[in-house]
MARSE-705274 format. One record per residue (C-alpha): x, z, y negated; residue number from 0; residue in three letters. Coordinates in nm, 2 decimals, always signed. Each point is the difference from the previous one (the first is absolute). Layout:
N
     xx     zz     yy num residuo
      X      Z      Y NUM     ALA
...
This chain:
584
     xx     zz     yy num residuo
  -8.01 -26.64 +11.37   0     MET
  +0.04  +0.02  -0.37   1     ASN
  +0.02  +0.34  -0.17   2     PRO
  -0.36  +0.12  -0.05   3     PRO
  +0.04  +0.05  -0.38   4     PHE
  +0.25  -0.11  -0.27   5     PRO
  +0.23  +0.27  -0.14   6     LYS
  -0.22  +0.21  -0.24   7     PRO
  +0.08  +0.05  -0.36   8     THR
  +0.10  +0.36  -0.09   9     PRO
  -0.34  +0.06  -0.14  10     GLU
  -0.18  -0.11  +0.32  11     LEU
  +0.25  +0.19  +0.21  12     LYS
  -0.03  +0.32  -0.21  13     ASP
  -0.38  -0.02  +0.01  14     ALA
  +0.00  -0.04  +0.38  15     LEU
  +0.25  +0.28  +0.04  16     LEU
  -0.23  +0.23  -0.19  17     GLU
  -0.27  -0.07  +0.26  18     LEU
  +0.22  +0.13  +0.29  19     ARG
  -0.20  +0.33  +0.04  20     PRO
  -0.32  -0.20  +0.05  21     HIS
  +0.17  -0.23  +0.26  22     PHE
  +0.16  +0.29  +0.19  23     LYS
  -0.33  +0.18  +0.04  24     ARG
  -0.18  -0.32  +0.10  25     ALA
  +0.29  -0.08  +0.25  26     PHE
  -0.03  +0.34  +0.18  27     TRP
  -0.38  -0.03  +0.01  28     PHE
  +0.05  -0.35  +0.16  29     SER
  +0.24  +0.13  +0.26  30     ILE
  -0.23  +0.28  +0.11  31     VAL
  -0.30  -0.22  -0.01  32     GLY
  +0.17  -0.27  +0.21  33     SER
  +0.10  +0.25  +0.26  34     LEU
  -0.36  +0.13  +0.01  35     LEU
  -0.11  -0.35  +0.10  36     VAL
  +0.12  +0.09  +0.35  37     LEU
  -0.27  +0.27  +0.02  38     ALA
  -0.25  -0.22  +0.18  39     PRO
  +0.26  -0.10  +0.25  40     THR
  +0.09  +0.37  +0.07  41     GLY
  -0.37  +0.08  +0.02  42     PHE
  -0.06  -0.27  +0.25  43     MET
  +0.29  +0.10  +0.22  44     LEU
  -0.10  +0.37  -0.01  45     GLU
  -0.36  -0.08  +0.09  46     VAL
  +0.11  -0.20  +0.30  47     TYR
  +0.26  +0.25  +0.11  48     ASP
  -0.15  +0.34  -0.08  49     ARG
  -0.38  -0.04  -0.04  50     VAL
  -0.06  -0.24  +0.28  51     VAL
  +0.21  +0.19  +0.25  52     ASN
  -0.11  +0.35  -0.11  53     SER
  -0.36  -0.09  -0.09  54     ARG
  +0.03  +0.26  -0.28  55     SER
  -0.25  -0.02  -0.27  56     HIS
  +0.20  +0.25  -0.21  57     VAL
  +0.31  -0.22  +0.02  58     THR
  -0.20  -0.31  -0.11  59     LEU
  -0.16  +0.19  -0.29  60     ALA
  +0.34  +0.13  -0.12  61     MET
  +0.15  -0.35  +0.03  62     LEU
  -0.29  -0.14  -0.20  63     LEU
  +0.05  +0.26  -0.27  64     VAL
  +0.37  -0.08  -0.02  65     LEU
  -0.04  -0.38  -0.02  66     VAL
  -0.28  +0.03  -0.26  67     LEU
  +0.23  +0.23  -0.20  68     GLY
  +0.27  -0.26  +0.03  69     ALA
  -0.24  -0.27  -0.13  70     TYR
  -0.10  +0.22  -0.29  71     VAL
  +0.36  +0.07  -0.10  72     VAL
  +0.09  -0.37  +0.04  73     MET
  -0.29  -0.11  -0.23  74     GLU
  +0.09  +0.27  -0.26  75     VAL
  +0.36  -0.12  +0.00  76     LEU
  -0.11  -0.36  -0.04  77     GLU
  -0.22  +0.10  -0.30  78     TRP
  +0.27  +0.21  -0.15  79     SER
  +0.26  -0.27  +0.04  80     ARG
  -0.24  -0.25  -0.18  81     ALA
  -0.05  +0.25  -0.28  82     GLN
  +0.38  +0.06  -0.04  83     ILE
  +0.07  -0.37  -0.02  84     LEU
  -0.28  -0.05  -0.25  85     HIS
  +0.15  +0.28  -0.21  86     ALA
  +0.34  -0.18  +0.03  87     ALA
  -0.17  -0.32  -0.14  88     GLY
  -0.15  +0.20  -0.29  89     VAL
  +0.34  +0.16  -0.07  90     GLU
  +0.17  -0.34  +0.00  91     LEU
  -0.26  -0.13  -0.25  92     ASP
  +0.06  +0.30  -0.22  93     ARG
  +0.37  -0.06  +0.00  94     ARG
  +0.01  -0.37  -0.03  95     LEU
  -0.34  -0.13  -0.11  96     GLY
  +0.07  +0.02  -0.37  97     ASP
  +0.35  -0.13  +0.04  98     ARG
  -0.12  -0.31  +0.19  99     VAL
  -0.27  -0.07  -0.26 100     PHE
  +0.25  +0.04  -0.28 101     GLY
  +0.25  -0.23  +0.17 102     ALA
  -0.27  -0.26  +0.06 103     MET
  -0.11  +0.02  -0.36 104     PHE
  +0.36  -0.03  -0.13 105     ALA
  +0.07  -0.29  +0.24 106     ALA
  -0.31  -0.18  -0.14 107     ASN
  +0.13  +0.05  -0.36 108     LEU
  +0.34  -0.14  +0.09 109     ARG
  -0.14  -0.28  +0.22 110     ARG
  +0.19  +0.13  +0.30 111     LEU
  -0.11  -0.03  +0.37 112     PRO
  -0.24  +0.27  +0.08 113     GLY
  -0.19  -0.02  -0.33 114     GLY
  -0.33  -0.04  +0.17 115     THR
  -0.24  +0.23  +0.18 116     THR
  +0.19  -0.07  +0.33 117     GLN
  +0.22  +0.32  -0.03 118     PRO
  -0.31  +0.22  -0.01 119     MET
  -0.13  -0.17  +0.32 120     SER
  +0.35  +0.04  +0.16 121     ASP
  +0.00  +0.37  -0.09 122     PHE
  -0.34  +0.04  +0.15 123     ARG
  +0.12  -0.16  +0.32 124     VAL
  +0.30  +0.23  +0.01 125     LEU
  -0.21  +0.31  -0.07 126     ARG
  -0.26  -0.09  +0.27 127     GLU
  +0.27  -0.09  +0.25 128     PHE
  +0.11  +0.37  +0.01 129     LEU
  -0.31  +0.08  +0.21 130     GLY
  -0.01  -0.32  +0.20 131     SER
  +0.00  -0.04  +0.38 132     GLN
  +0.35  -0.14  -0.02 133     ALA
  +0.14  +0.32  -0.16 134     VAL
  -0.19  +0.21  +0.25 135     LEU
  +0.14  -0.20  +0.29 136     ALA
  +0.35  +0.04  -0.14 137     ALA
  -0.05  +0.38  -0.02 138     MET
  -0.12  +0.00  +0.36 139     GLU
  +0.30  -0.21  +0.12 140     ALA
  +0.22  +0.31  +0.09 141     PRO
  -0.26  +0.11  +0.25 142     VAL
  +0.06  -0.32  +0.18 143     ALA
  +0.36  +0.13  +0.08 144     LEU
  -0.16  +0.32  +0.14 145     VAL
  -0.22  -0.20  +0.23 146     PHE
  +0.30  -0.21  +0.10 147     MET
  +0.20  +0.31  +0.10 148     VAL
  -0.30  +0.12  +0.20 149     LEU
  -0.02  -0.33  +0.19 150     ILE
  +0.37  +0.02  +0.07 151     PHE
  -0.06  +0.35  +0.14 152     ALA
  -0.26  -0.14  +0.24 153     ILE
  +0.22  -0.29  +0.11 154     SER
  +0.30  -0.17  -0.16 155     PRO
  -0.13  -0.33  +0.13 156     VAL
  -0.33  +0.04  -0.18 157     LEU
  +0.20  +0.11  -0.31 158     GLY
  +0.21  -0.31  -0.01 159     TRP
  -0.30  -0.22  +0.05 160     VAL
  -0.16  +0.18  -0.30 161     ALA
  +0.31  -0.06  -0.21 162     VAL
  -0.01  -0.37  +0.09 163     ALA
  -0.36  -0.01  -0.11 164     GLY
  +0.09  +0.16  -0.33 165     ALA
  +0.28  -0.25  -0.05 166     ILE
  -0.23  -0.29  +0.07 167     VAL
  -0.26  +0.15  -0.24 168     GLN
  +0.26  +0.03  -0.27 169     THR
  +0.11  -0.36  +0.06 170     PHE
  -0.37  -0.11  -0.04 171     VAL
  -0.01  +0.19  -0.33 172     GLY
  +0.31  -0.19  -0.12 173     TRP
  -0.16  -0.33  +0.10 174     LEU
  -0.31  +0.10  -0.18 175     ASN
  +0.20  +0.07  -0.32 176     GLU
  +0.18  -0.34  +0.02 177     ARG
  -0.32  -0.19  +0.06 178     ALA
  -0.24  +0.17  -0.24 179     THR
  +0.20  +0.09  -0.30 180     GLN
  +0.06  -0.34  -0.16 181     PRO
  -0.37  -0.12  +0.00 182     PRO
  -0.12  +0.34  -0.09 183     LEU
  +0.23  +0.03  -0.30 184     VAL
  -0.10  -0.35  -0.12 185     GLU
  -0.37  +0.09  +0.06 186     ALA
  +0.04  +0.30  -0.23 187     ASN
  +0.16  -0.21  -0.27 188     ARG
  -0.27  -0.26  +0.03 189     SER
  -0.27  +0.26  -0.02 190     ALA
  +0.14  +0.14  -0.32 191     PHE
  +0.03  -0.35  -0.15 192     GLY
  -0.36  -0.07  +0.09 193     ALA
  -0.11  +0.33  -0.16 194     GLN
  +0.19  -0.07  -0.32 195     GLN
  -0.15  -0.35  -0.02 196     TYR
  -0.35  +0.15  +0.05 197     ALA
  +0.07  +0.26  -0.28 198     ASP
  +0.11  -0.28  -0.23 199     GLY
  -0.31  -0.20  +0.08 200     THR
  -0.23  +0.29  -0.09 201     LEU
  +0.18  +0.07  -0.33 202     ARG
  -0.07  -0.37  -0.10 203     ASN
  -0.34  -0.03  +0.15 204     ALA
  -0.16  -0.12  -0.32 205     GLN
  +0.24  -0.29  -0.05 206     VAL
  -0.03  -0.10  +0.37 207     ILE
  -0.38  +0.00  -0.01 208     GLU
  -0.03  -0.18  -0.34 209     ALA
  +0.23  -0.29  +0.11 210     MET
  -0.12  -0.03  +0.35 211     GLY
  +0.33  +0.11  +0.16 212     MET
  -0.14  +0.23  +0.26 213     GLN
  +0.01  -0.24  +0.29 214     ARG
  +0.36  -0.10  -0.05 215     ASP
  +0.11  +0.36  -0.07 216     ILE
  -0.18  +0.12  +0.31 217     HIS
  +0.17  -0.27  +0.20 218     SER
  +0.34  +0.12  -0.11 219     ARG
  -0.09  +0.36  +0.08 220     TRP
  -0.15  -0.10  +0.34 221     ALA
  +0.33  -0.17  +0.09 222     ALA
  +0.20  +0.31  -0.08 223     LYS
  -0.25  +0.21  +0.20 224     GLN
  +0.02  -0.24  +0.30 225     ARG
  +0.38  +0.03  -0.01 226     GLU
  -0.03  +0.38  +0.01 227     PHE
  -0.26  +0.00  +0.28 228     LEU
  +0.21  -0.25  +0.20 229     GLY
  +0.31  +0.21  -0.02 230     LEU
  -0.19  +0.31  +0.07 231     GLN
  -0.15  -0.16  +0.31 232     ALA
  +0.34  -0.10  +0.13 233     ILE
  +0.13  +0.36  -0.04 234     ALA
  -0.32  +0.14  +0.15 235     SER
  +0.02  -0.23  +0.30 236     GLU
  +0.37  +0.08  +0.07 237     ARG
  -0.06  +0.38  -0.06 238     ALA
  -0.31  -0.01  +0.23 239     GLY
  +0.20  -0.16  +0.28 240     GLY
  +0.28  +0.26  -0.02 241     PHE
  -0.26  +0.29  -0.02 242     GLN
  -0.16  -0.13  +0.32 243     ALA
  +0.34  -0.02  +0.16 244     LEU
  +0.09  +0.36  -0.10 245     THR
  -0.33  +0.13  +0.13 246     LYS
  +0.05  -0.19  +0.33 247     PHE
  +0.35  +0.15  +0.03 248     LEU
  -0.14  +0.35  -0.06 249     GLN
  -0.28  -0.04  +0.26 250     THR
  +0.24  -0.16  +0.25 251     THR
  +0.25  +0.27  -0.04 252     MET
  -0.25  +0.27  +0.10 253     GLY
  -0.10  -0.20  +0.31 254     SER
  +0.36  -0.09  +0.08 255     LEU
  +0.11  +0.36  -0.01 256     LEU
  -0.30  +0.11  +0.21 257     LEU
  +0.07  -0.26  +0.26 258     GLY
  +0.38  +0.07  +0.00 259     LEU
  -0.07  +0.37  +0.02 260     GLY
  -0.22  -0.06  +0.31 261     ALA
  +0.28  -0.20  +0.16 262     TRP
  +0.25  +0.28  -0.07 263     LEU
  -0.25  +0.25  +0.14 264     LEU
  -0.02  -0.20  +0.32 265     LEU
  +0.37  +0.02  +0.04 266     TYR
  +0.01  +0.37  -0.10 267     GLY
  +0.20  -0.06  -0.32 268     GLU
  -0.26  +0.13  -0.25 269     LEU
  +0.04  +0.35  -0.12 270     ARG
  -0.30  +0.22  -0.02 271     GLY
  -0.23  -0.18  +0.23 272     GLY
  -0.29  -0.25  -0.04 273     ALA
  -0.11  +0.14  -0.33 274     GLY
  +0.32  -0.09  -0.17 275     MET
  -0.06  -0.37  +0.04 276     MET
  -0.32  +0.04  -0.21 277     ILE
  +0.19  +0.20  -0.26 278     ILE
  +0.28  -0.26  -0.02 279     ALA
  -0.26  -0.28  -0.05 280     SER
  -0.17  +0.19  -0.28 281     ILE
  +0.34  +0.10  -0.16 282     LEU
  +0.12  -0.36  +0.01 283     GLY
  -0.31  -0.12  -0.19 284     GLY
  +0.03  +0.28  -0.25 285     ARG
  +0.37  -0.07  -0.05 286     MET
  -0.07  -0.36  -0.11 287     LEU
  -0.30  +0.09  -0.22 288     ALA
  +0.20  +0.05  -0.32 289     PRO
  +0.17  -0.33  +0.04 290     LEU
  -0.33  -0.17  +0.07 291     VAL
  -0.14  +0.15  -0.31 292     GLN
  +0.29  -0.11  -0.21 293     LEU
  -0.03  -0.36  +0.12 294     VAL
  -0.37  +0.01  -0.05 295     THR
  +0.05  +0.12  -0.36 296     GLN
  +0.30  -0.22  -0.08 297     TRP
  -0.20  -0.21  -0.24 298     ARG
  -0.05  +0.31  -0.22 299     SER
  +0.37  +0.08  +0.03 300     VAL
  +0.09  -0.35  -0.13 301     ILE
  -0.25  +0.04  -0.28 302     THR
  +0.13  +0.34  -0.11 303     VAL
  +0.36  -0.12  +0.03 304     ARG
  -0.07  -0.29  -0.24 305     ASP
  -0.17  +0.24  -0.24 306     SER
  +0.29  +0.24  +0.02 307     TRP
  +0.25  -0.28  -0.08 308     SER
  -0.20  -0.11  -0.30 309     ARG
  -0.04  +0.35  -0.13 310     LEU
  +0.38  +0.06  +0.05 311     SER
  +0.08  -0.32  -0.20 312     GLN
  -0.24  +0.10  -0.28 313     LEU
  +0.13  +0.36  -0.04 314     LEU
  +0.35  -0.13  +0.00 315     THR
  -0.07  -0.27  -0.26 316     ALA
  -0.19  +0.24  -0.22 317     VAL
  +0.18  +0.33  +0.00 318     PRO
  -0.19  +0.31  -0.11 319     ALA
  +0.04  +0.06  -0.38 320     PRO
  +0.24  +0.28  -0.08 321     PRO
  -0.13  +0.31  -0.15 322     LYS
  +0.09  +0.02  -0.37 323     VAL
  -0.03  +0.25  -0.27 324     MET
  -0.33  -0.02  -0.19 325     PRO
  +0.04  -0.17  -0.34 326     LEU
  -0.17  +0.09  -0.32 327     PRO
  -0.29  -0.21  -0.11 328     ALA
  +0.12  -0.32  -0.18 329     PRO
  -0.06  -0.07  -0.36 330     ARG
  -0.02  -0.38  +0.03 331     GLY
  +0.35  -0.12  -0.10 332     VAL
  +0.05  -0.32  +0.19 333     VAL
  +0.34  -0.17  +0.05 334     GLN
  +0.04  -0.33  +0.19 335     VAL
  +0.37  -0.05  +0.05 336     GLU
  +0.10  -0.36  +0.09 337     GLN
  -0.21  -0.01  +0.31 338     VAL
  +0.04  -0.26  +0.27 339     LEU
  -0.28  -0.02  +0.25 340     ALA
  -0.14  -0.21  +0.28 341     ALA
  -0.30  +0.04  +0.22 342     ALA
  +0.08  +0.24  +0.30 343     PRO
  +0.14  -0.20  +0.28 344     GLY
  +0.10  -0.29  -0.22 345     ASN
  +0.34  -0.07  -0.16 346     GLN
  -0.13  -0.24  -0.27 347     VAL
  +0.01  +0.19  -0.33 348     PRO
  -0.31  +0.02  -0.21 349     ILE
  +0.12  +0.21  -0.29 350     LEU
  +0.34  -0.06  -0.13 351     LYS
  +0.15  +0.26  -0.23 352     GLY
  -0.32  +0.12  -0.17 353     VAL
  +0.06  +0.28  -0.25 354     ALA
  -0.21  +0.17  -0.26 355     PHE
  -0.10  +0.35  -0.11 356     ALA
  -0.33  +0.17  -0.08 357     LEU
  -0.07  +0.33  -0.19 358     ASN
  -0.30  +0.22  +0.05 359     PRO
  -0.31  -0.14  -0.18 360     GLY
  +0.13  -0.36  +0.00 361     GLU
  -0.18  -0.30  +0.15 362     VAL
  +0.19  -0.30  +0.13 363     VAL
  -0.18  -0.33  +0.09 364     ALA
  +0.19  -0.21  +0.26 365     VAL
  -0.08  -0.37  -0.02 366     ILE
  +0.13  -0.30  +0.17 367     GLY
  -0.12  -0.28  +0.23 368     PRO
  -0.10  +0.04  +0.36 369     SER
  +0.29  +0.09  +0.24 370     ALA
  +0.20  +0.13  -0.29 371     SER
  +0.04  +0.35  +0.16 372     GLY
  -0.27  +0.20  -0.18 373     LYS
  -0.16  +0.14  +0.31 374     THR
  +0.34  +0.08  +0.16 375     THR
  +0.09  +0.18  -0.32 376     LEU
  -0.32  +0.20  +0.02 377     ALA
  +0.08  +0.11  +0.36 378     ARG
  +0.35  +0.10  -0.10 379     LEU
  -0.13  +0.20  -0.30 380     LEU
  -0.22  +0.23  +0.22 381     VAL
  +0.26  +0.02  +0.28 382     GLY
  -0.17  -0.21  +0.26 383     LEU
  +0.29  -0.24  +0.06 384     TRP
  +0.37  +0.09  -0.01 385     PRO
  +0.23  -0.19  -0.23 386     SER
  +0.30  -0.19  +0.13 387     ALA
  +0.20  +0.10  -0.31 388     GLY
  -0.06  +0.22  -0.30 389     GLY
  -0.26  +0.27  -0.02 390     LYS
  -0.34  +0.07  -0.15 391     VAL
  +0.00  +0.36  -0.14 392     ARG
  -0.27  +0.22  -0.12 393     LEU
  +0.14  +0.29  -0.21 394     ASP
  +0.34  -0.09  +0.15 395     GLY
  -0.11  +0.02  +0.36 396     VAL
  -0.01  -0.29  +0.24 397     ASP
  -0.37  -0.09  +0.05 398     VAL
  +0.05  -0.14  +0.35 399     PHE
  +0.17  +0.32  +0.12 400     ALA
  -0.25  +0.23  -0.16 401     TRP
  -0.24  +0.17  +0.24 402     ASP
  -0.32  -0.19  -0.06 403     LYS
  -0.22  +0.29  +0.10 404     SER
  +0.16  +0.19  -0.29 405     GLU
  +0.03  -0.29  -0.24 406     LEU
  -0.34  -0.17  +0.07 407     GLY
  -0.22  +0.22  -0.21 408     PRO
  +0.21  -0.09  -0.31 409     HIS
  -0.02  -0.37  +0.07 410     VAL
  -0.28  -0.26  -0.02 411     GLY
  +0.01  -0.34  +0.16 412     TYR
  -0.24  -0.29  +0.02 413     LEU
  +0.12  -0.29  +0.23 414     PRO
  -0.12  -0.35  -0.04 415     GLN
  -0.22  +0.03  +0.31 416     ASP
  -0.21  +0.31  -0.05 417     VAL
  -0.06  +0.18  +0.33 418     GLU
  -0.27  +0.27  +0.02 419     LEU
  -0.04  +0.22  +0.31 420     PHE
  -0.29  +0.11  +0.20 421     ASP
  -0.15  +0.30  -0.19 422     GLY
  -0.19  +0.07  -0.31 423     THR
  +0.07  -0.13  -0.35 424     ILE
  +0.11  +0.35  -0.11 425     ALA
  +0.24  +0.03  +0.30 426     GLU
  +0.16  -0.33  -0.08 427     ASN
  +0.04  +0.09  -0.37 428     ILE
  +0.14  +0.34  +0.10 429     ALA
  +0.25  -0.16  +0.23 430     ARG
  -0.16  +0.18  +0.30 431     PHE
  +0.13  +0.33  -0.12 432     GLY
  -0.22  +0.29  -0.11 433     ASP
  -0.27  -0.16  -0.21 434     VAL
  -0.02  +0.16  -0.34 435     GLU
  -0.32  -0.13  -0.16 436     PRO
  +0.12  +0.04  -0.36 437     ALA
  +0.32  -0.20  +0.06 438     LYS
  -0.18  -0.27  +0.21 439     VAL
  -0.26  -0.05  -0.28 440     GLU
  +0.27  -0.01  -0.27 441     ALA
  +0.19  -0.28  +0.19 442     ALA
  -0.33  -0.19  +0.06 443     ALA
  -0.10  +0.03  -0.37 444     ARG
  +0.35  -0.11  -0.11 445     ALA
  -0.06  -0.34  +0.17 446     VAL
  -0.36  -0.03  -0.10 447     GLY
  -0.13  +0.06  +0.36 448     LEU
  -0.20  +0.32  -0.04 449     HIS
  -0.33  -0.17  -0.09 450     GLU
  +0.04  -0.25  +0.29 451     VAL
  +0.06  +0.28  +0.25 452     ILE
  -0.29  +0.21  -0.13 453     MET
  -0.23  -0.30  +0.05 454     ALA
  +0.07  +0.01  +0.38 455     LEU
  -0.24  +0.19  +0.22 456     PRO
  +0.26  +0.27  +0.09 457     GLN
  +0.21  -0.01  -0.31 458     GLY
  +0.36  +0.10  +0.06 459     TYR
  -0.09  +0.09  +0.36 460     ASP
  -0.09  -0.37  +0.08 461     SER
  +0.21  -0.13  +0.29 462     PRO
  +0.20  -0.31  -0.10 463     VAL
  -0.02  -0.15  +0.35 464     GLY
  +0.27  -0.17  +0.19 465     ARG
  +0.26  -0.12  -0.25 466     GLU
  -0.24  +0.07  -0.28 467     GLY
  -0.26  -0.25  +0.13 468     ALA
  -0.29  +0.14  -0.20 469     ILE
  +0.18  -0.05  -0.33 470     LEU
  +0.06  -0.32  -0.19 471     SER
  +0.35  -0.12  -0.07 472     GLY
  +0.00  +0.13  -0.35 473     GLY
  -0.14  +0.33  +0.11 474     GLN
  +0.27  +0.04  +0.27 475     ARG
  +0.26  -0.07  -0.26 476     GLN
  -0.14  +0.26  -0.24 477     ARG
  -0.01  +0.26  +0.29 478     VAL
  +0.37  -0.09  +0.06 479     GLY
  +0.07  +0.04  -0.37 480     LEU
  -0.17  +0.34  +0.00 481     ALA
  +0.20  +0.10  +0.30 482     ARG
  +0.32  -0.10  -0.17 483     ALA
  -0.09  +0.20  -0.31 484     LEU
  -0.14  +0.31  +0.19 485     TYR
  +0.17  +0.32  -0.10 486     GLY
  +0.17  -0.14  -0.31 487     ASN
  +0.32  -0.13  +0.16 488     PRO
  +0.31  -0.03  -0.22 489     VAL
  +0.10  -0.34  +0.13 490     PHE
  -0.24  -0.28  +0.08 491     VAL
  +0.07  -0.35  +0.14 492     VAL
  -0.28  -0.25  -0.01 493     LEU
  +0.04  -0.34  +0.17 494     ASP
  -0.26  -0.25  -0.14 495     GLU
  -0.25  +0.28  -0.09 496     PRO
  -0.24  -0.22  -0.18 497     ASN
  -0.01  -0.30  +0.24 498     SER
  -0.36  +0.09  +0.11 499     SER
  -0.12  +0.17  -0.31 500     LEU
  -0.26  -0.12  -0.25 501     ASP
  +0.03  +0.05  -0.37 502     GLU
  -0.14  +0.35  +0.01 503     ALA
  +0.23  +0.09  +0.28 504     GLY
  +0.30  -0.13  -0.19 505     GLU
  -0.10  +0.19  -0.31 506     ALA
  -0.04  +0.32  +0.21 507     ALA
  +0.35  -0.06  +0.15 508     LEU
  +0.16  -0.05  -0.34 509     ALA
  -0.17  +0.32  -0.13 510     ALA
  +0.12  +0.20  +0.30 511     ALA
  +0.36  -0.12  -0.05 512     ILE
  -0.02  +0.10  -0.37 513     VAL
  -0.14  +0.34  +0.08 514     GLN
  +0.25  +0.08  +0.28 515     MET
  +0.30  -0.13  -0.19 516     LYS
  -0.09  +0.24  -0.28 517     ALA
  +0.05  +0.28  +0.26 518     ARG
  +0.34  -0.13  +0.09 519     GLY
  -0.08  -0.22  +0.31 520     THR
  +0.24  -0.30  +0.05 521     SER
  -0.15  -0.33  +0.11 522     PHE
  +0.14  -0.32  +0.15 523     VAL
  -0.27  -0.27  +0.02 524     VAL
  +0.06  -0.33  +0.18 525     MET
  -0.25  -0.25  -0.15 526     THR
  -0.09  -0.36  -0.06 527     HIS
  -0.28  +0.09  -0.24 528     ARG
  +0.05  +0.04  -0.37 529     THR
  -0.27  +0.26  -0.06 530     SER
  +0.24  +0.29  +0.08 531     ILE
  +0.27  -0.10  -0.24 532     LEU
  -0.14  +0.17  -0.31 533     PRO
  +0.06  +0.35  +0.16 534     VAL
  +0.35  -0.06  +0.14 535     VAL
  +0.32  +0.11  -0.18 536     ASP
  +0.25  -0.22  +0.18 537     LYS
  +0.01  -0.32  +0.19 538     MET
  +0.21  -0.11  +0.29 539     LEU
  +0.02  -0.37  +0.09 540     VAL
  +0.10  -0.09  +0.36 541     LEU
  +0.10  -0.33  +0.13 542     ARG
  +0.15  -0.07  +0.35 543     ASP
  +0.06  +0.38  +0.04 544     GLY
  +0.20  +0.03  -0.32 545     GLN
  -0.07  +0.15  -0.34 546     VAL
  -0.06  -0.28  -0.26 547     GLN
  -0.09  +0.24  -0.28 548     ALA
  -0.07  +0.37  -0.05 549     PHE
  -0.07  +0.20  -0.31 550     GLY
  -0.28  +0.10  -0.24 551     PRO
  -0.31  -0.20  +0.04 552     ARG
  +0.00  -0.17  -0.33 553     ASP
  +0.36  -0.10  +0.02 554     ASP
  -0.04  -0.15  +0.35 555     VAL
  -0.32  -0.18  -0.11 556     LEU
  +0.19  -0.14  -0.31 557     ALA
  +0.29  -0.12  +0.22 558     ALA
  -0.24  -0.16  +0.24 559     LEU
  -0.19  -0.17  -0.28 560     ASN
  +0.32  -0.15  -0.13 561     LYS
  +0.08  -0.12  +0.35 562     ALA
  -0.35  -0.16  +0.02 563     ILE
  +0.05  -0.18  -0.33 564     GLN
  +0.34  -0.12  +0.10 565     ALA
  -0.14  -0.13  +0.33 566     ALA
  -0.28  -0.17  -0.17 567     GLN
  +0.24  -0.16  -0.25 568     ALA
  +0.20  -0.14  +0.29 569     GLN
  -0.32  -0.08  +0.20 570     GLN
  +0.10  +0.23  +0.29 571     ARG
  -0.25  +0.22  +0.20 572     PRO
  +0.01  +0.37  -0.10 573     PRO
  +0.24  +0.22  +0.20 574     ALA
  -0.09  +0.33  +0.18 575     ALA
  -0.21  +0.24  -0.20 576     GLY
  -0.07  -0.25  -0.27 577     GLN
  -0.33  -0.10  +0.16 578     GLN
  -0.12  +0.35  -0.05 579     VAL
  +0.10  +0.00  -0.36 580     VAL
  -0.15  -0.34  -0.05 581     ALA
  -0.33  +0.14  +0.13 582     ALA
  +0.00  +0.26  -0.27 583     THR
C-alpha cells in the first residue's frame, strides 16, 4: 500500500505537531471508550452466571447500575473526543488559515498552480478530516492489539485465526487502495475542472445569453460533468465491493471464532469454559472493527491525501514572506532600472531594458500600441509581478519585496479591468478597511462621483452587487478611480483610466490628477486617449517592450511630430506612439 500521505512541508508538519496535545487526549479517550465497549458483553455474562444462578435481585440491580454507568462514561468520552478534535481543527485553522489564503493569493498573482480557490477547499477537507471516522478508527486501532492478546489468552488457536483474519482484512484494504485511488483522483480533478468551467460560464452569462451560446456551453459543461460522474461511479462501485467484503469478513470472523471455540470446548482445549467461546467471538469482531472502519472510509482518506499533497506543493512553491523591518512612508520617488520582465510562468520577455525616473508631483503618460508592454509595466510598478532583471524602486526600496500591507495605503492602482467586490460603494472606495466618511467623500468628489452616489437610494451605503452589477461601466471605473485615490497615496498607477469615461468623467480625472500632483503625488498613466496629455509632465513611448522615447511632454511630442512628418514625406505609416500624437 502506498504511504497514506506525502511528506509534509515544514509548515504543515509544524502545525500538526502543535496539535499533539489534542491528539493525545483524544487518543486516551478513544482507548478507554473502546475498552468500555465490552461492558455489554460483561453484563450479559454476569447476568447468566450470577443473577440466573443466584436469583438475586440486588445483584441484578447492581449490575444494571454498573453497566449504565459504563454507558454514560462511554458517551461522555465520545462527546469529549469529538469536542477535542473539533478544537484541533479550529487551532489548525488559526495557525494555517491565513497562510493558505495568502499563498493562494500570491500563486494567483504569479500564475502558479494553486492560484484558485482549490487550496481553501483542500484546507477545509484537511481540517474536517481531523474529526473523521477514519481518524477515530486509527486511534482505536491499538485496542485491537489488546483484544488480540485476550483471544490468545483464551486459546492460541483462536488467536492465530484472529491474526489471519486481520492479515486478510489488511490485504483487502490494500486492494481497495489500488482499485479506487486512480478513478477517485481523476474524478476529483474532473469535478474541479467542471466547477471552474461553470464559474467561467456565470462570469460571462451576458455574452452567452446575447449570442445564443447557452446550449453549446451547457453541452461542454455536461460532458465534463458526465466524465466526473462516470469516474466517481467506478470508484464508488469498487469501494462498495470492498466495503461489503470487509463487513463479510468481520461477520464471518465472529461466527468462525464461535464455532471454533465450540469445537475446542468439545475437546476440552478451551480455557475458562463455555462462556469464553462467546467472549472470543465478540473480541474477534471488535478486533477487526477499526480495519473495517478504515476500509469503509478509505475514500475520504484518498481525498484528504490529495488535498494534503496539493497544499504541500502550494506552501513549498510560495514560501511565507520573511518578516522585515517596517519602512518609513514613501515620498513618491520612482526609479525603474533597466527592467526585464515576462508574464509569470513564461520565459518570453515583454519588457526589455525599460528605464526611467519619476520625482514626487510628476505625471508620466505611457503610450504605445497594443501589446507594447504598458500593462506589464503597470503591474511591475505596483509590485504585482517580479522582474527578471533590474528593479522598480520606490524611495530606493524594491517595490516587489515591500510588504504590501505596509505599502498599500501609500499606493493607488487602477487596472484595465476594474473589479469591484461585494459590499457597499463606501466599502469599495475605502478598500474594505475602516470607512472614514470624510476620506470616502473626498475621493468620490475628486472623480466627480459624489452626485451620482447621492442619487442612489442608499447613497454611499448602496451595495454594488456581484462584481459591481448595479453600476454602469463608467460608474464602476469611477469607483475604481476613487478607490485608487483614496487616502491621498503618494504614488498612483492608472492603466487606461479613461477608457469608459465620458467627457465629464475625463475632466474630473484630469482635475483630480492636477490637484493631487500639487500635493506631491506621482502618477504613471497608461493611455490611448489624448485628453489626459495636457496634465502630464513627461511621456514614455513603448514599442515591443522597449523605450522609444522618454522625456518632457513637449519634447517627446515634438520628436514624434517630426517622425510623423518624415513618415508622411516617405509615405510610410506612422510608428508607435505617433498615432496618439496625430490624434492631437
